N, C-alpha and C positions, 0 to 999 in steps of 0.2 A: 368467589370467582377464582378459578385455578391460576396459580402463578401470577399474582398481581404485578410484580415488577419484572424487569427483564432478567434473563439468565446471566450466568457468568460470561464474560467476553469470549472465553475459550469454548463455550458451549455452542457457538454459532458456526454455521457453514455458509459458504459463498455460492451464489448463483449469479451468472452474468450472461448478457446477450451482446456484449461489446458496445452497448449504448448506455446501459445502466446496470445496477446490481441490486440484489436482494440478499438479506441475511435470514437464515432459517435456524431456529433454536432446536435443541434436542427434544423439546416437547412437541415438535411439529408446528410451531408457530412462526409465520413470517412476520418479523418484528421491525423490519426496515426495508423500505422500497421507495426510491425516488423516481418520479415519472415526469417526462419521458427520458431524462438524461441523468448521469451521475450527479450533477450539481443542481438538479431540479428540486423543488419542495417534495417532501415525502408524503405518501398516502398511508403508510403504516409507520408509526413512530413509537411503538411500545418500547423500543430500544432506549429511548430517552424519556420514558414516562411510564404509563400504565396501559392496560388494554383499551381504556377509553380513548387513548390517543391513536388507536389504529393497530390492528393485527389481524392475521388470518390463520387460525389454528385448525388443523385437522389431526385429531389424536384420540386415544382411548379415554373413556370416562373413568374406568376402574383403576385400581392400583397397578402401576407398571413395575414389573420385577427388574427388567433390564432394557436398555436401549443400545442398539448397535447401529453405527452409521458407517457408510463408505461412499466414495465416489466410484461409479463404474470405471473400469481401468482406462486410464489415459484421458479422462473427460471430466465434465462438470455436471453430470446427471447424478443427483444425490439420492441415495437409498437410506431410509431410516426404518429400522425394524423394531417394533414394540413387542415385548414378550410379557404376557400376563398369565395368571394362573389358568384363565379360561381359554387362552388361545394366543395367536400371533398375527399381527397385521404389519404390512410393509407399505410405507409411504414413499412414492417416487416423485421427486421435484426436478424440474428442468426449465431453463429459459433458452429457447432456440436462438442461436446467434443471428444478429442482423449485421451483415457486412455491407460496405459501400455506402452510397448516399441514399436519397429517398426519404419519404416521410417516416417519422418515428412510430413504431407499432409494437412496442415491447409486449410480450405475452409470457405469462407464468403458467406452466402446465403442472397439475398435481393429479397423481393417480394413486388410488388406495387399493391394495390387494389383500384379500384374505388368504393367509398362509396356512393357518391351523386353527381348529376350534371355532368358537363363536364369540366375537368381541363387540361390545357396545362402544360406539364412536360418536364424538361430537364434532360439528363444524361450527366455528365461531368466526363470523366475518364482520369486522368493525372497520369501516372505511372512513378515513379522515384526511382530507386534502390539506394542503398548506401547513405542513408540519403539525398536524393534529388539531388545527384551529377551525377547519371548515367541514361542517357536517353536510354531506351531499344529499340531494333528493334521489332516493332510490325507488325504482318501480320495476315491476315485471313487465316485459314487453315481448312481442312476437314479431319475427320477420320471416323471410324465406328459409332461414336457417333453423327456425324453431324458437322456443321460449328461452328467455334469458333475463338476467338482471342488468338494468342500465342505471348507473350512478352518475349524477351530474352535479357539478358545483362550479359555476362560472365557466371558465374556459376549459376546465378539466373534466374528463369523462372516462369511465371504464365500463367494460362489459364483462359479465360473468356468465359463461355457459357451463352446464354440468348435468350429469345424470340425475342429481338430486339437488335442487336449489334450496337454499335456506329460507326460513320464514322470518318476518319481522319480529324483533323483541323490542317493543316500543319503549319499555321503561329504560332501556340503555341505548336506544337509538342505534341498534345493531341488528344483525340477522343470525339466526341459529338454526341448526338441524341436529337431530339425534337419531341414530339408526344403528342397526346390527349388521356386522359384516361376518360372513361365514367363509370357511375355506373354499377357495375357488371363485369367490366374488371379486369383481373389479368395478370400481367407481371412478369416474373421470371428471375433472374440472379444468377449465381454461379461463383465466382472467387476462384481459387484453386492454391496453391503453387505446383510446380512440381520439384522434385529433379533432373530430367533429361529432358531437352528440347526435346530430341529425343523420349521420351516415355511419352507424356502428359496423364494425368488421363482421364478416360472416364467420360462422363456427369452423373450427379446424379439427382434424383427427388428433386427439391428445396423444395417443400412443405413437402415431406416425411422427408427431412433432418431437416427442422424447427421443425417438430413434434418430431423427435428423440431427438433434442436438448431440447425441452420442457419436454419430458418424463424423460430424464436423470436428469435434474435439479429439477424437482418437486419430483421425487423419492428420490433424495439425500436430499432435504430440508425437506421432511417429517420426517427425522430422528432427526431434531433439537428439543430438549426438552426444549422449553421455551414458556410459555403462560402468561407472566407477562406484566406489563406496557410497552408501546412502543414496542410491540412485532414485528411489521412490520420492524422497524428500526434495532432491534437486529438481526432478521432473515436475513435481507438484508446485514448487516455487516458480518455475518457468511458466507453467499453465496459469498460475495466479497472476503473474505479470501480464500475460496475454489477456486474461479476464478483466484486468483493470485498464485496458486500452479502449479508447473511444474510436471505433473503426472509421468514422468519416474523416478524421483528421490525423490519426496516429498518436494523439496525445495520451499520456498515461497518468492517471490520477494517483496521488500518493496513497489514498485509501478511499473506500466508498462511503465513509462515515464522517460525521462531525461530532465533536464534543464528547467522545468517549474519554474519560479522564486519565491523565497521567498520574494524578494523585487521587485516590478514591475519596470522594466527598469534597474535593478541592476545586480550585479555580483554573487549573492548567488544562483547559478544554478548548480545542481548536478545530476549525473546519479544514479537513485535508482533501476535499474533493476537487483539487486543482492540480496543475502540472508545475512542478518545481524544476528550474533549470539545472540545479546541481545534481538532480537524478540522471541527467543526460549521459554523463560519462559511464556511470555504473550500468545504466540500462543498455546502452550500446554494447558495452563489454559483455554483459550477461547474455543478451540475446544472440550476439554474434558469436560468442565463444562456443555456443552449443547448437549452432545450425539454424537459428531463427533469423535468417538474413532479411526477409521481407519486412519483418517487424522493426529490425534495426534501421533499415532504410527509411521506413515510414516515420520513425521517431526523429531521425535526422532531418527529414523534410519539414516536420512540424517545428522542430527547433529553429531552423533557418527562417521560416515564416514568422515565428513568434518574435524573434529578436530583430527582424528587419525594421528599418526606420531610423529615427534619430538615436544614436547610441547613448545620448544623455538620458533617454527615457527607458533604458533597459530596466526591466523588473526582475525580481528573483523568482516570480511565479506568474502563471497566466491561467486563464480559463481553458477548458478542454478544446475550444475552437480558437484559442489565441486571445480571448477577451482580456482586457487590461484592468477594468474596474471591478475589483472584488471587495466591494465595500462591506465592512464588518458591522453586524448588528446582532442584538441579543433577542432570542426567542423567549420572551419572559413568561409565556403560558406553559412551557414545558418544564417539568421539575428537574430534568436531567437524569443521567444514568445513576440510579440509586441516590438521588439527591445532589449530584455533582453539578453545580451551577457556576457560571451561566452556561446556557446552551448558545453557541455562536454560529452564525451563518456569515459567510464571507471571511476574509482574513486580512487584517490591517497590515500584516507584515509585507504585503505586496508593495507597499510604498517605502520600505526600508532600504537603506544603502547597505548592501552586503557585497563587499568587493570580491569575495571568493567566487561569485558566479561568473566573473570574467574568465577566471582560470578553468572553471568547470566547462563552460561553453567552448573555449578554445581547445581544451583537452578532448572533449567529445568529438569535435570536428577533426581534430588531429587523428584520433583513433579511426574515424571513418576513412580518412585518406590512407592510413596505414593498412587498412583492411580491404582496400581496393574500391571503396565507394568513390566514384568520380567526383572531383571537385569542380564546381562551376565558378565562373568569374563573378557571378552575382553573389554567391555565398561567400567567396573570398572578399568581395567588396564590403559585405556586411562585417566580416571579421576585421578588416583593416579599419573600418569606422569605429568598431569597438576599441581597437588598440589605440587609435588616436585619442579617444575620450579617456581611456585608462591612463595614458601618459599624463593627463592633466589632473587626475583625481587620486592617483594611487597612494599618495601620502596621507590621505584623510583617514580618521578613525571611522569605524562602522559598527554594525550590529552583530556581525559574525554569522556563521552558518547556523547557530542555534536560535537565531532570530530573537535575541534577548530584548526585553522591553525595559531594560535598565539603560544606563548611559552608554554612549558610543565609546569604543576603545580601539586600540590597535591590537586586534586579536591576532595571535601568532598564526593560526590556521589561515586567516584571511591573507596575511602577508605571504605565506607560502604559496597560496593559490594565485596571488599576483605574480609571483615568480613563475609559476606554471604558465600563466597566460603569455608572458614575454618569451619564455622558453619555447612554447609550442609555435609562437609566431616566428621565432628564429629558425626552428626546424622546418617550418613550412617553406621558407626561402631556401635553406641549405639543402634539404633532402628532397623537396618536391619542385624546386625551381619557380615558386610563385614570387611575384614582385612585391617588394616592400623595403622599408628602411632598416635593413638588418643590422647595420652597425649601431644605430641608436637603440634598437630593441636588445641587442646583445649587451650594451653598456647598462641599460636599465635592469636587465635580468641579473647581471653580476652585482649591481648595487643593492638590489633587493635581497639577494642571497647573503651578502655580507651583513646587511642590516639585521636580518633574522638571526643569524648566528651571534651577532653582538647583543641585540636587545631582547630576543625571544628566549635566550638560553640563560638559566640561573645556575651558576656554578655551585652555590651552596646546596641547592636541591638536587644537583646533578641531573637536571631535567629541563626540557622545554616547558614553558608555562602557558597559561591560557591567554594572557595578554602581556604586552610589554610592561615591565616594571612590577608585575604582580607575582604572587607566590602560589596562586591556585593552579591546579592542573586541569587539563582538558583532554579527553580521549580522542579528540580530532587530531592531535599531534601524532597519534599512531599511524596516520596516513602518510607521514613523511617519506618512508621508503617506497610506498606504493606509487607515489607521483614522481619519484626519482630525485627528490631534493637532496637526500643523503642515502647511502647504502644502509640496508637493514642491520648490518653488523658494525656500523660506525659506533664508537664508544658513546657518543652523545645520544644516539638512538637507543642503545642498550640501557643507558641510564634512565632515559624517559620511560622505557618499557618497565624497568624495575620500579620506578617511582609510581607510575600509574597502577602497577600490580599491587603495590602495598597501600595505596590510598583510595583508588576508585574501584578496585576489583573486589568482588565478594564471591568466593568460589569461582565459577566460570563466568559470572555476570559482571559487566562493567558499566558504571555510571558515566553519563556524558561529562559531568562535572559535579562538584559537591552542591547539593541543595538542602533545604531545610532551615531550621531556626538559625537566624543570624546570617543567612547566605543570600537574601533577596537583593543585596546591593549589586549583584552581577546581572541577574535576569529580571529583577523588578517584581518577582512573584513569590508567594508564600507556599509552604508545604514542600515535603520531600517527595520527589518523583521516583518511579521505579527505575530499574536498570535498563539502559538502552540496548536493545538486542543487536542493532547494527554495530554499535561500539564493541560489543562482546565478540562479534565475528571479526572486527578489525584487529582486536587483540590476537586472535588466532593467526591472521595474516602477518602481523608484525612478528610473532613468534617464528613462523615459518621463514620469514625473510631474515631473521636473526640467526638462522641455522638450527633452531630448536624444533625440528620437524616432528619428532615423536610427541613432544608436548602439544604441539599445535594439532596434530591429528587426533589425539585423545580428547582435547578440549572441544574440537569441532564435533566429534561424535556425541559428546554429552550435550552440547548446545542444540544440535539437531534433534535430540530426543525431547526438546521442549515443545515441539509442534503439537497442535491438538490432534484429536483422533482422526481428522481428515486432512492433516498436513499443513495447517495454517498458523501464522504467527501474527501477533499484534505488534505495536510499536515498542512496547516495554514489557518487562516482567518484574513483578513485585516479589522479592525474596522473602519478605515477612509473611505475606498471606499465601505465597506460592500460587499466584494468579497472574494472568496476563492483564495489562492495562494499556491505555492509549487506544488510538484508532485502529480499526481491524477490518480485514487483514491489511497489513502495512507493506507497501511496495518496498520501502527502504530496507526492511528486515529481510524480505525474501531476496532482494538484490544482493545484500551482504552475504547471505547464505550461499547463493550460487557462485558469487565471486570468490568466496573462501574455497569452495570446491575446485574452482579453476586454479587458484594459487597452489592448492595442495596436490591436485591430481591432474592438472592440465599443463604443467611445465612452465607456468609464468614465473618470472624472477623479479627481484626488486627493481623498481623503476621502469618495468615493462608491463604496461597494462594491455599490451596486444599480444596475441598468439594466433597464428594463422593455421587454418586447415587442420585443426586438432580433433580427432575423435578419441575420447577417453575410454579405455577398456581395461579396467583393473579388477582384481577380486573384490567382491562386496565385503564391507566391514560390518560388524555387529554394532547395534545401537547401545551405547553405554548409558548409564543413568546420569542426569545432569547434576553438577555440584552447584547448589543455590544457597550457599550459606547466608545467614542473616547478617545484616550490618551490625557492627559492634555498638 
């Protein structure tokens, strides 16, 4: 069986209809698709197993000389061109967007075009609901729209229409077809989710749907106001953020996948198909900076809804519709991505205390006010409730933004974000005239600032440390000037930049903190993870805010060159194997990329995460090669 395991993480491309997403490999195989939502069980799960766990491949039978992929300009219509000695075929994949409410009806359109010669092609359709555990009953059926395949397993059902439907391959409980495509031939398929197996959807025009998909995305991306260096990568990152948005609520998932490993073969495998509050500030900033105002407004509204209620029950993450219970369990029948186990669904970190989220939420809503998004008394009441609760708990140790599964500590970044929360509350009163106990907030803000400078700073290391009293470093402290805690050229910040550069940095890549043998006392996990791409971009920002702009621009160009052939980034990059690792594509990585572009080319300065009415128009810069030195 061709390609038993999944491809490299960077070999995948993203499709999205703003309800869910699919990943398509370079071999033409859809290896991951959750139906009907981002956080639903998958019906294709080869990404975390083998073809028997579900996949849909359309590709050549013979030896492929080369594969070229691209998205059509400004969109998410994927073209994959296979070149063989005997000819060339092109596979077009699209998921037409679903905006607004209404029933879920995700559909995947696949069109195969003969470009040159005569190529033998196979179609392999292996449908497995419930993360590869449920084999559906599949039968041919006919309705007013014609013959189709109907697959049913409990409440789940899909319909497959096509010019050539596959036949049963009983020995593998799958369906196959093998055929020849000549120059000028076109074959079309549409697979669609059906909320009711008794009322399957009618067929649609595949080519019209692909064009509708392209029109939607190109129209949307034309709004992006950026024409500076690395324009294509910045625009693709913003398109990716939009693609990870759940249209009915405005929530943005951290990634469309679960359990892609941060350590190949290891246990650092997490479910990222949820909405993290700490992404709020970066998301608002990225979308608003480059003209995507509607999305920024929708994300703010999702944020206010999610955090409403008793402030004592504030969570660090929520489901895409604001769900609170994200119970973590292990999918023990899936072998994991190339053996990386366990495969997890849900995320136990949703119950952790992470004090930094108070600062992230207050900063996000502060940014919304600064950019002209009207504050309501309801949303301000929510914020005041959060501040009342933070006043009672701000001295507690927590798990930190890295969601460690080790002991609670007074993480320096958490303390800095507590300062941010009180500072933004003070500024809401002073700058925007909102009611609140500004004297008390001001006193607490100053107290936290003094505490961090006293307990988070290590004079022997000439650096801020990961937690009070420790000697370990943490790349999160690179955010100090970005949130306005200290200027970027403050001697303490320069010392921290130097210390992280010599300890956590490998070429242009930066680790979150030290992991590996003897380091599990911090996060409670084994294995050395890859370098965190967002941290690598944070280092760029810190360089720029320290006045080292030329270094920052050069490093940014090299990091941008790490995107895959269709402009996507995972969570991490492994310098040893020179491969992406972690969930994919990762919103946090793309957020960090576009925010670095704004810092470098949009006029933002240290401590100012806002910049109004900017259209960036600078000469395009060439893409340099990334420096990805191996760890010593």
